[in-house]
PyMOL Python script that loads the backbone (N, CA, C, O; Angstrom):
from pymol import cmd

cmd.read_pdbstr("""\
ATOM      1  N   MET A   1     -28.126 -14.013 -21.356  1.00  0.00           N
ATOM      2  CA  MET A   1     -27.811 -14.806 -20.186  1.00  0.00           C
ATOM      3  C   MET A   1     -26.808 -14.049 -19.323  1.00  0.00           C
ATOM      4  O   MET A   1     -25.602 -14.276 -19.423  1.00  0.00           O
ATOM      5  N   GLY A   2     -27.295 -13.166 -18.493  1.00  0.00           N
ATOM      6  CA  GLY A   2     -26.434 -12.413 -17.589  1.00  0.00           C
ATOM      7  C   GLY A   2     -26.419 -13.050 -16.214  1.00  0.00           C
ATOM      8  O   GLY A   2     -26.866 -14.181 -16.021  1.00  0.00           O
ATOM      9  N   LEU A   3     -25.894 -12.292 -15.262  1.00  0.00           N
ATOM     10  CA  LEU A   3     -25.826 -12.789 -13.899  1.00  0.00           C
ATOM     11  C   LEU A   3     -27.073 -12.428 -13.094  1.00  0.00           C
ATOM     12  O   LEU A   3     -27.044 -12.458 -11.864  1.00  0.00           O
ATOM     13  N   ASP A   4     -28.148 -12.093 -13.767  1.00  0.00           N
ATOM     14  CA  ASP A   4     -29.368 -11.734 -13.065  1.00  0.00           C
ATOM     15  C   ASP A   4     -30.246 -12.951 -12.760  1.00  0.00           C
ATOM     16  O   ASP A   4     -31.259 -12.818 -12.074  1.00  0.00           O
ATOM     17  N   SER A   5     -29.881 -14.102 -13.246  1.00  0.00           N
ATOM     18  CA  SER A   5     -30.644 -15.310 -12.997  1.00  0.00           C
ATOM     19  C   SER A   5     -30.261 -15.907 -11.638  1.00  0.00           C
ATOM     20  O   SER A   5     -29.094 -15.890 -11.249  1.00  0.00           O
ATOM     21  N   VAL A   6     -31.247 -16.427 -10.934  1.00  0.00           N
ATOM     22  CA  VAL A   6     -31.008 -17.043  -9.627  1.00  0.00           C
ATOM     23  C   VAL A   6     -30.106 -18.268  -9.775  1.00  0.00           C
ATOM     24  O   VAL A   6     -29.274 -18.541  -8.909  1.00  0.00           O
ATOM     25  N   TRP A   7     -30.270 -18.986 -10.847  1.00  0.00           N
ATOM     26  CA  TRP A   7     -29.473 -20.205 -11.038  1.00  0.00           C
ATOM     27  C   TRP A   7     -27.987 -19.894 -11.187  1.00  0.00           C
ATOM     28  O   TRP A   7     -27.142 -20.653 -10.714  1.00  0.00           O
ATOM     29  N   HIS A   8     -27.670 -18.786 -11.839  1.00  0.00           N
ATOM     30  CA  HIS A   8     -26.253 -18.411 -11.965  1.00  0.00           C
ATOM     31  C   HIS A   8     -25.654 -18.136 -10.589  1.00  0.00           C
ATOM     32  O   HIS A   8     -24.536 -18.561 -10.297  1.00  0.00           O
ATOM     33  N   TRP A   9     -26.405 -17.420  -9.743  1.00  0.00           N
ATOM     34  CA  TRP A   9     -25.911 -17.104  -8.400  1.00  0.00           C
ATOM     35  C   TRP A   9     -25.775 -18.369  -7.551  1.00  0.00           C
ATOM     36  O   TRP A   9     -24.829 -18.493  -6.773  1.00  0.00           O
ATOM     37  N   LEU A  10     -26.704 -19.297  -7.692  1.00  0.00           N
ATOM     38  CA  LEU A  10     -26.606 -20.544  -6.936  1.00  0.00           C
ATOM     39  C   LEU A  10     -25.394 -21.361  -7.355  1.00  0.00           C
ATOM     40  O   LEU A  10     -24.706 -21.931  -6.508  1.00  0.00           O
ATOM     41  N   VAL A  11     -25.130 -21.422  -8.645  1.00  0.00           N
ATOM     42  CA  VAL A  11     -23.956 -22.155  -9.135  1.00  0.00           C
ATOM     43  C   VAL A  11     -22.682 -21.490  -8.619  1.00  0.00           C
ATOM     44  O   VAL A  11     -21.758 -22.181  -8.189  1.00  0.00           O
ATOM     45  N   LEU A  12     -22.620 -20.162  -8.657  1.00  0.00           N
ATOM     46  CA  LEU A  12     -21.441 -19.464  -8.144  1.00  0.00           C
ATOM     47  C   LEU A  12     -21.255 -19.698  -6.640  1.00  0.00           C
ATOM     48  O   LEU A  12     -20.126 -19.844  -6.172  1.00  0.00           O
ATOM     49  N   LEU A  13     -22.344 -19.734  -5.895  1.00  0.00           N
ATOM     50  CA  LEU A  13     -22.278 -19.988  -4.461  1.00  0.00           C
ATOM     51  C   LEU A  13     -21.752 -21.395  -4.180  1.00  0.00           C
ATOM     52  O   LEU A  13     -20.922 -21.582  -3.290  1.00  0.00           O
ATOM     53  N   VAL A  14     -22.222 -22.361  -4.916  1.00  0.00           N
ATOM     54  CA  VAL A  14     -21.767 -23.744  -4.732  1.00  0.00           C
ATOM     55  C   VAL A  14     -20.283 -23.853  -5.065  1.00  0.00           C
ATOM     56  O   VAL A  14     -19.539 -24.522  -4.347  1.00  0.00           O
ATOM     57  N   ILE A  15     -19.851 -23.218  -6.124  1.00  0.00           N
ATOM     58  CA  ILE A  15     -18.428 -23.252  -6.490  1.00  0.00           C
ATOM     59  C   ILE A  15     -17.584 -22.586  -5.404  1.00  0.00           C
ATOM     60  O   ILE A  15     -16.525 -23.101  -5.045  1.00  0.00           O
ATOM     61  N   ALA A  16     -18.038 -21.450  -4.880  1.00  0.00           N
ATOM     62  CA  ALA A  16     -17.302 -20.769  -3.814  1.00  0.00           C
ATOM     63  C   ALA A  16     -17.208 -21.644  -2.570  1.00  0.00           C
ATOM     64  O   ALA A  16     -16.164 -21.700  -1.920  1.00  0.00           O
ATOM     65  N   LEU A  17     -18.303 -22.326  -2.242  1.00  0.00           N
ATOM     66  CA  LEU A  17     -18.279 -23.216  -1.084  1.00  0.00           C
ATOM     67  C   LEU A  17     -17.321 -24.379  -1.290  1.00  0.00           C
ATOM     68  O   LEU A  17     -16.632 -24.787  -0.356  1.00  0.00           O
ATOM     69  N   LEU A  18     -17.272 -24.913  -2.496  1.00  0.00           N
ATOM     70  CA  LEU A  18     -16.367 -26.022  -2.775  1.00  0.00           C
ATOM     71  C   LEU A  18     -14.910 -25.580  -2.729  1.00  0.00           C
ATOM     72  O   LEU A  18     -14.050 -26.314  -2.243  1.00  0.00           O
ATOM     73  N   VAL A  19     -14.633 -24.384  -3.235  1.00  0.00           N
ATOM     74  CA  VAL A  19     -13.249 -23.905  -3.289  1.00  0.00           C
ATOM     75  C   VAL A  19     -12.767 -23.458  -1.913  1.00  0.00           C
ATOM     76  O   VAL A  19     -11.675 -23.839  -1.489  1.00  0.00           O
ATOM     77  N   PHE A  20     -13.557 -22.663  -1.215  1.00  0.00           N
ATOM     78  CA  PHE A  20     -13.098 -22.061   0.033  1.00  0.00           C
ATOM     79  C   PHE A  20     -13.548 -22.809   1.282  1.00  0.00           C
ATOM     80  O   PHE A  20     -12.890 -22.718   2.318  1.00  0.00           O
ATOM     81  N   GLY A  21     -14.627 -23.528   1.211  1.00  0.00           N
ATOM     82  CA  GLY A  21     -15.168 -24.187   2.392  1.00  0.00           C
ATOM     83  C   GLY A  21     -16.104 -23.255   3.140  1.00  0.00           C
ATOM     84  O   GLY A  21     -16.047 -22.037   2.972  1.00  0.00           O
ATOM     85  N   THR A  22     -16.965 -23.832   3.966  1.00  0.00           N
ATOM     86  CA  THR A  22     -17.978 -23.025   4.647  1.00  0.00           C
ATOM     87  C   THR A  22     -17.373 -22.113   5.696  1.00  0.00           C
ATOM     88  O   THR A  22     -17.878 -21.011   5.908  1.00  0.00           O
ATOM     89  N   LYS A  23     -16.312 -22.537   6.358  1.00  0.00           N
ATOM     90  CA  LYS A  23     -15.718 -21.733   7.419  1.00  0.00           C
ATOM     91  C   LYS A  23     -15.148 -20.430   6.876  1.00  0.00           C
ATOM     92  O   LYS A  23     -15.378 -19.365   7.450  1.00  0.00           O
ATOM     93  N   LYS A  24     -14.410 -20.504   5.782  1.00  0.00           N
ATOM     94  CA  LYS A  24     -13.807 -19.301   5.202  1.00  0.00           C
ATOM     95  C   LYS A  24     -14.850 -18.362   4.611  1.00  0.00           C
ATOM     96  O   LYS A  24     -14.709 -17.143   4.704  1.00  0.00           O
ATOM     97  N   VAL A  25     -15.891 -18.916   4.009  1.00  0.00           N
ATOM     98  CA  VAL A  25     -16.945 -18.079   3.431  1.00  0.00           C
ATOM     99  C   VAL A  25     -17.685 -17.349   4.544  1.00  0.00           C
ATOM    100  O   VAL A  25     -18.039 -16.180   4.388  1.00  0.00           O
ATOM    101  N   ARG A  26     -17.923 -18.021   5.661  1.00  0.00           N
ATOM    102  CA  ARG A  26     -18.595 -17.396   6.807  1.00  0.00           C
ATOM    103  C   ARG A  26     -17.753 -16.241   7.356  1.00  0.00           C
ATOM    104  O   ARG A  26     -18.286 -15.173   7.658  1.00  0.00           O
ATOM    105  N   HIS A  27     -16.441 -16.454   7.484  1.00  0.00           N
ATOM    106  CA  HIS A  27     -15.552 -15.402   7.986  1.00  0.00           C
ATOM    107  C   HIS A  27     -15.386 -14.277   6.976  1.00  0.00           C
ATOM    108  O   HIS A  27     -15.162 -13.127   7.355  1.00  0.00           O
ATOM    109  N   LEU A  28     -15.494 -14.595   5.721  1.00  0.00           N
ATOM    110  CA  LEU A  28     -15.366 -13.576   4.682  1.00  0.00           C
ATOM    111  C   LEU A  28     -16.463 -12.526   4.804  1.00  0.00           C
ATOM    112  O   LEU A  28     -16.201 -11.333   4.652  1.00  0.00           O
ATOM    113  N   GLY A  29     -17.668 -12.954   5.072  1.00  0.00           N
ATOM    114  CA  GLY A  29     -18.785 -12.018   5.230  1.00  0.00           C
ATOM    115  C   GLY A  29     -18.594 -11.096   6.422  1.00  0.00           C
ATOM    116  O   GLY A  29     -18.817  -9.890   6.317  1.00  0.00           O
ATOM    117  N   SER A  30     -18.187 -11.650   7.547  1.00  0.00           N
ATOM    118  CA  SER A  30     -17.996 -10.811   8.744  1.00  0.00           C
ATOM    119  C   SER A  30     -16.801  -9.879   8.576  1.00  0.00           C
ATOM    120  O   SER A  30     -16.846  -8.740   9.040  1.00  0.00           O
ATOM    121  N   ASP A  31     -15.736 -10.336   7.924  1.00  0.00           N
ATOM    122  CA  ASP A  31     -14.578  -9.475   7.680  1.00  0.00           C
ATOM    123  C   ASP A  31     -14.926  -8.327   6.742  1.00  0.00           C
ATOM    124  O   ASP A  31     -14.477  -7.198   6.937  1.00  0.00           O
ATOM    125  N   LEU A  32     -15.719  -8.620   5.736  1.00  0.00           N
ATOM    126  CA  LEU A  32     -16.135  -7.578   4.797  1.00  0.00           C
ATOM    127  C   LEU A  32     -17.018  -6.549   5.500  1.00  0.00           C
ATOM    128  O   LEU A  32     -16.875  -5.348   5.271  1.00  0.00           O
ATOM    129  N   GLY A  33     -17.912  -7.005   6.339  1.00  0.00           N
ATOM    130  CA  GLY A  33     -18.764  -6.087   7.100  1.00  0.00           C
ATOM    131  C   GLY A  33     -17.951  -5.200   8.031  1.00  0.00           C
ATOM    132  O   GLY A  33     -18.216  -4.003   8.135  1.00  0.00           O
ATOM    133  N   ALA A  34     -16.965  -5.775   8.707  1.00  0.00           N
ATOM    134  CA  ALA A  34     -16.107  -4.993   9.609  1.00  0.00           C
ATOM    135  C   ALA A  34     -15.284  -3.969   8.835  1.00  0.00           C
ATOM    136  O   ALA A  34     -15.086  -2.847   9.302  1.00  0.00           O
ATOM    137  N   ALA A  35     -14.809  -4.348   7.669  1.00  0.00           N
ATOM    138  CA  ALA A  35     -14.023  -3.411   6.856  1.00  0.00           C
ATOM    139  C   ALA A  35     -14.869  -2.234   6.400  1.00  0.00           C
ATOM    140  O   ALA A  35     -14.408  -1.093   6.433  1.00  0.00           O
ATOM    141  N   ILE A  36     -16.084  -2.490   5.981  1.00  0.00           N
ATOM    142  CA  ILE A  36     -16.983  -1.411   5.547  1.00  0.00           C
ATOM    143  C   ILE A  36     -17.320  -0.505   6.729  1.00  0.00           C
ATOM    144  O   ILE A  36     -17.354   0.717   6.582  1.00  0.00           O
ATOM    145  N   ARG A  37     -17.568  -1.091   7.893  1.00  0.00           N
ATOM    146  CA  ARG A  37     -17.882  -0.310   9.091  1.00  0.00           C
ATOM    147  C   ARG A  37     -16.706   0.598   9.476  1.00  0.00           C
ATOM    148  O   ARG A  37     -16.912   1.769   9.795  1.00  0.00           O
ATOM    149  N   ASP A  38     -15.478   0.067   9.447  1.00  0.00           N
ATOM    150  CA  ASP A  38     -14.300   0.861   9.775  1.00  0.00           C
ATOM    151  C   ASP A  38     -14.076   1.972   8.755  1.00  0.00           C
ATOM    152  O   ASP A  38     -13.663   3.075   9.115  1.00  0.00           O
ATOM    153  N   PHE A  39     -14.343   1.687   7.498  1.00  0.00           N
ATOM    154  CA  PHE A  39     -14.194   2.701   6.455  1.00  0.00           C
ATOM    155  C   PHE A  39     -15.162   3.852   6.692  1.00  0.00           C
ATOM    156  O   PHE A  39     -14.781   5.017   6.576  1.00  0.00           O
ATOM    157  N   LYS A  40     -16.408   3.537   7.023  1.00  0.00           N
ATOM    158  CA  LYS A  40     -17.401   4.583   7.297  1.00  0.00           C
ATOM    159  C   LYS A  40     -17.014   5.396   8.530  1.00  0.00           C
ATOM    160  O   LYS A  40     -17.201   6.612   8.546  1.00  0.00           O
ATOM    161  N   LYS A  41     -16.475   4.742   9.567  1.00  0.00           N
ATOM    162  CA  LYS A  41     -16.026   5.464  10.752  1.00  0.00           C
ATOM    163  C   LYS A  41     -14.886   6.412  10.406  1.00  0.00           C
ATOM    164  O   LYS A  41     -14.840   7.536  10.907  1.00  0.00           O
ATOM    165  N   GLY A  42     -13.973   5.974   9.562  1.00  0.00           N
ATOM    166  CA  GLY A  42     -12.867   6.822   9.144  1.00  0.00           C
ATOM    167  C   GLY A  42     -13.337   8.037   8.376  1.00  0.00           C
ATOM    168  O   GLY A  42     -12.836   9.141   8.590  1.00  0.00           O
ATOM    169  N   LEU A  43     -14.293   7.847   7.487  1.00  0.00           N
ATOM    170  CA  LEU A  43     -14.840   8.978   6.744  1.00  0.00           C
ATOM    171  C   LEU A  43     -15.542   9.958   7.668  1.00  0.00           C
ATOM    172  O   LEU A  43     -15.396  11.172   7.521  1.00  0.00           O
ATOM    173  N   ALA A  44     -16.298   9.438   8.613  1.00  0.00           N
ATOM    174  CA  ALA A  44     -17.023  10.305   9.545  1.00  0.00           C
ATOM    175  C   ALA A  44     -16.053  11.086  10.424  1.00  0.00           C
ATOM    176  O   ALA A  44     -16.286  12.264  10.695  1.00  0.00           O
ATOM    177  N   SER A  45     -14.974  10.459  10.871  1.00  0.00           N
ATOM    178  CA  SER A  45     -14.021  11.164  11.727  1.00  0.00           C
ATOM    179  C   SER A  45     -13.259  12.227  10.940  1.00  0.00           C
ATOM    180  O   SER A  45     -12.933  13.279  11.488  1.00  0.00           O
ATOM    181  N   ASP A  46     -12.970  11.968   9.661  1.00  0.00           N
ATOM    182  CA  ASP A  46     -12.310  12.980   8.832  1.00  0.00           C
ATOM    183  C   ASP A  46     -13.203  14.189   8.631  1.00  0.00           C
ATOM    184  O   ASP A  46     -12.740  15.327   8.711  1.00  0.00           O
ATOM    185  N   GLU A  47     -14.475  13.950   8.371  1.00  0.00           N
ATOM    186  CA  GLU A  47     -15.413  15.060   8.183  1.00  0.00           C
ATOM    187  C   GLU A  47     -15.571  15.843   9.478  1.00  0.00           C
ATOM    188  O   GLU A  47     -15.658  17.071   9.454  1.00  0.00           O
ATOM    189  N   GLU A  48     -15.608  15.150  10.594  1.00  0.00           N
ATOM    190  CA  GLU A  48     -15.744  15.806  11.898  1.00  0.00           C
ATOM    191  C   GLU A  48     -14.511  16.661  12.192  1.00  0.00           C
ATOM    192  O   GLU A  48     -14.641  17.774  12.701  1.00  0.00           O
ATOM    193  N   THR A  49     -13.329  16.160  11.882  1.00  0.00           N
ATOM    194  CA  THR A  49     -12.099  16.908  12.101  1.00  0.00           C
ATOM    195  C   THR A  49     -12.080  18.161  11.245  1.00  0.00           C
ATOM    196  O   THR A  49     -11.708  19.232  11.727  1.00  0.00           O
ATOM    197  N   ASN A  50     -12.474  18.047   9.987  1.00  0.00           N
ATOM    198  CA  ASN A  50     -12.493  19.209   9.101  1.00  0.00           C
ATOM    199  C   ASN A  50     -13.514  20.243   9.573  1.00  0.00           C
ATOM    200  O   ASN A  50     -13.260  21.444   9.492  1.00  0.00           O
ATOM    201  N   ARG A  51     -14.655  19.788  10.060  1.00  0.00           N
ATOM    202  CA  ARG A  51     -15.679  20.704  10.531  1.00  0.00           C
ATOM    203  C   ARG A  51     -15.228  21.430  11.800  1.00  0.00           C
ATOM    204  O   ARG A  51     -15.471  22.629  11.945  1.00  0.00           O
ATOM    205  N   ASN A  52     -14.581  20.723  12.707  1.00  0.00           N
ATOM    206  CA  ASN A  52     -14.171  21.308  13.976  1.00  0.00           C
ATOM    207  C   ASN A  52     -12.994  22.265  13.816  1.00  0.00           C
ATOM    208  O   ASN A  52     -12.920  23.268  14.525  1.00  0.00           O
ATOM    209  N   ASN A  53     -12.098  21.982  12.920  1.00  0.00           N
ATOM    210  CA  ASN A  53     -10.924  22.831  12.732  1.00  0.00           C
ATOM    211  C   ASN A  53     -11.201  24.007  11.816  1.00  0.00           C
ATOM    212  O   ASN A  53     -10.383  24.923  11.732  1.00  0.00           O
ATOM    213  N   GLY A  54     -12.313  24.005  11.141  1.00  0.00           N
ATOM    214  CA  GLY A  54     -12.639  25.076  10.220  1.00  0.00           C
ATOM    215  C   GLY A  54     -11.787  25.052   8.964  1.00  0.00           C
ATOM    216  O   GLY A  54     -11.706  26.043   8.238  1.00  0.00           O
ATOM    217  N   GLU A  55     -11.156  23.921   8.714  1.00  0.00           N
ATOM    218  CA  GLU A  55     -10.316  23.811   7.521  1.00  0.00           C
ATOM    219  C   GLU A  55     -11.192  23.563   6.304  1.00  0.00           C
ATOM    220  O   GLU A  55     -12.174  22.826   6.387  1.00  0.00           O
ATOM    221  N   PRO A  56     -10.845  24.172   5.172  1.00  0.00           N
ATOM    222  CA  PRO A  56     -11.599  23.861   3.956  1.00  0.00           C
ATOM    223  C   PRO A  56     -11.275  22.455   3.497  1.00  0.00           C
ATOM    224  O   PRO A  56     -10.187  21.936   3.743  1.00  0.00           O
ATOM    225  N   LEU A  57     -12.226  21.857   2.836  1.00  0.00           N
ATOM    226  CA  LEU A  57     -11.990  20.533   2.283  1.00  0.00           C
ATOM    227  C   LEU A  57     -10.948  20.616   1.191  1.00  0.00           C
ATOM    228  O   LEU A  57     -10.873  21.608   0.466  1.00  0.00           O
ATOM    229  N   ARG A  58     -10.155  19.588   1.075  1.00  0.00           N
ATOM    230  CA  ARG A  58      -9.087  19.578   0.075  1.00  0.00           C
ATOM    231  C   ARG A  58      -9.670  19.505  -1.331  1.00  0.00           C
ATOM    232  O   ARG A  58     -10.653  18.806  -1.574  1.00  0.00           O
ATOM    233  N   THR A  59      -9.055  20.232  -2.242  1.00  0.00           N
ATOM    234  CA  THR A  59      -9.477  20.178  -3.630  1.00  0.00           C
ATOM    235  C   THR A  59      -8.514  19.319  -4.411  1.00  0.00           C
ATOM    236  O   THR A  59      -7.475  18.913  -3.893  1.00  0.00           O
ATOM    237  N   SER A  60      -8.847  19.044  -5.637  1.00  0.00           N
ATOM    238  CA  SER A  60      -7.988  18.196  -6.448  1.00  0.00           C
ATOM    239  C   SER A  60      -6.894  18.988  -7.153  1.00  0.00           C
ATOM    240  O   SER A  60      -6.090  18.415  -7.889  1.00  0.00           O
ATOM    241  N   GLU A  61      -6.855  20.310  -6.934  1.00  0.00           N
ATOM    242  CA  GLU A  61      -5.828  21.121  -7.571  1.00  0.00           C
ATOM    243  C   GLU A  61      -4.506  20.934  -6.842  1.00  0.00           C
ATOM    244  O   GLU A  61      -4.440  21.112  -5.626  1.00  0.00           O
ATOM    245  N   PRO A  62      -3.459  20.578  -7.568  1.00  0.00           N
ATOM    246  CA  PRO A  62      -2.171  20.370  -6.910  1.00  0.00           C
ATOM    247  C   PRO A  62      -1.532  21.708  -6.531  1.00  0.00           C
ATOM    248  O   PRO A  62      -1.723  22.719  -7.207  1.00  0.00           O
ATOM    249  N   GLY A  63      -0.787  21.690  -5.457  1.00  0.00           N
ATOM    250  CA  GLY A  63      -0.066  22.879  -5.017  1.00  0.00           C
ATOM    251  C   GLY A  63       1.245  22.990  -5.789  1.00  0.00           C
ATOM    252  O   GLY A  63       1.500  22.192  -6.692  1.00  0.00           O
ATOM    253  N   PRO A  64       2.078  23.969  -5.443  1.00  0.00           N
ATOM    254  CA  PRO A  64       3.361  24.104  -6.121  1.00  0.00           C
ATOM    255  C   PRO A  64       4.253  22.909  -5.818  1.00  0.00           C
ATOM    256  O   PRO A  64       4.230  22.362  -4.716  1.00  0.00           O
ATOM    257  N   SER A  65       5.024  22.522  -6.795  1.00  0.00           N
ATOM    258  CA  SER A  65       5.900  21.377  -6.606  1.00  0.00           C
ATOM    259  C   SER A  65       7.076  21.770  -5.722  1.00  0.00           C
ATOM    260  O   SER A  65       7.319  22.953  -5.483  1.00  0.00           O
ATOM    261  N   THR A  66       7.790  20.782  -5.249  1.00  0.00           N
ATOM    262  CA  THR A  66       8.935  21.027  -4.376  1.00  0.00           C
ATOM    263  C   THR A  66      10.002  21.832  -5.100  1.00  0.00           C
ATOM    264  O   THR A  66      10.634  22.701  -4.500  1.00  0.00           O
ATOM    265  N   ALA A  67      10.212  21.555  -6.383  1.00  0.00           N
ATOM    266  CA  ALA A  67      11.211  22.290  -7.159  1.00  0.00           C
ATOM    267  C   ALA A  67      10.810  23.766  -7.280  1.00  0.00           C
ATOM    268  O   ALA A  67      11.661  24.651  -7.190  1.00  0.00           O
ATOM    269  N   GLN A  68       9.538  24.025  -7.481  1.00  0.00           N
ATOM    270  CA  GLN A  68       9.086  25.417  -7.588  1.00  0.00           C
ATOM    271  C   GLN A  68       9.226  26.128  -6.240  1.00  0.00           C
ATOM    272  O   GLN A  68       9.550  27.315  -6.208  1.00  0.00           O
ATOM    273  N   GLN A  69       8.994  25.436  -5.142  1.00  0.00           N
ATOM    274  CA  GLN A  69       9.142  26.044  -3.827  1.00  0.00           C
ATOM    275  C   GLN A  69      10.598  26.379  -3.573  1.00  0.00           C
ATOM    276  O   GLN A  69      10.895  27.436  -3.016  1.00  0.00           O
ATOM    277  N   GLN A  70      11.523  25.498  -3.970  1.00  0.00           N
ATOM    278  CA  GLN A  70      12.947  25.755  -3.742  1.00  0.00           C
ATOM    279  C   GLN A  70      13.413  26.924  -4.615  1.00  0.00           C
ATOM    280  O   GLN A  70      14.226  27.736  -4.173  1.00  0.00           O
ATOM    281  N   ASP A  71      12.907  27.016  -5.851  1.00  0.00           N
ATOM    282  CA  ASP A  71      13.286  28.113  -6.722  1.00  0.00           C
ATOM    283  C   ASP A  71      12.805  29.460  -6.165  1.00  0.00           C
ATOM    284  O   ASP A  71      13.510  30.464  -6.270  1.00  0.00           O
ATOM    285  N   SER A  72      11.621  29.477  -5.583  1.00  0.00           N
ATOM    286  CA  SER A  72      11.087  30.721  -5.051  1.00  0.00           C
ATOM    287  C   SER A  72      11.854  31.135  -3.792  1.00  0.00           C
ATOM    288  O   SER A  72      11.903  32.325  -3.482  1.00  0.00           O
ATOM    289  N   ARG A  73      12.441  30.213  -3.073  1.00  0.00           N
ATOM    290  CA  ARG A  73      13.234  30.545  -1.881  1.00  0.00           C
ATOM    291  C   ARG A  73      14.585  31.135  -2.275  1.00  0.00           C
ATOM    292  O   ARG A  73      15.120  31.982  -1.559  1.00  0.00           O
ATOM    293  N   LYS A  74      15.137  30.703  -3.390  1.00  0.00           N
ATOM    294  CA  LYS A  74      16.453  31.170  -3.829  1.00  0.00           C
ATOM    295  C   LYS A  74      16.405  32.631  -4.262  1.00  0.00           C
ATOM    296  O   LYS A  74      17.375  33.361  -4.057  1.00  0.00           O
ATOM    297  N   THR A  75      15.312  33.067  -4.849  1.00  0.00           N
ATOM    298  CA  THR A  75      15.248  34.443  -5.349  1.00  0.00           C
ATOM    299  C   THR A  75      14.762  35.404  -4.330  1.00  0.00           C
ATOM    300  O   THR A  75      14.657  36.599  -4.609  1.00  0.00           O
TER     301      THR A  75
END
""", "prot")
cmd.dss("prot")
cmd.show_as("cartoon", "prot")
cmd.util.cbc("prot")
cmd.orient("prot")
């Protein structure tokens, strides 16, 4: 008995409507859509900036720490 049954989804929908009301559920969908759209725009603009500047994409390797940079300046 997983969440793949239509009846489970209908019961969850009814509970959500009772708890939040129809107005909030309606706004929740549009807010979620706007957030996803803005996230995709942000990703596209970051990729465009990296392509235009010729900068390599950032890797997950950390650079030297601040303490190591200060030590190298002292010597």
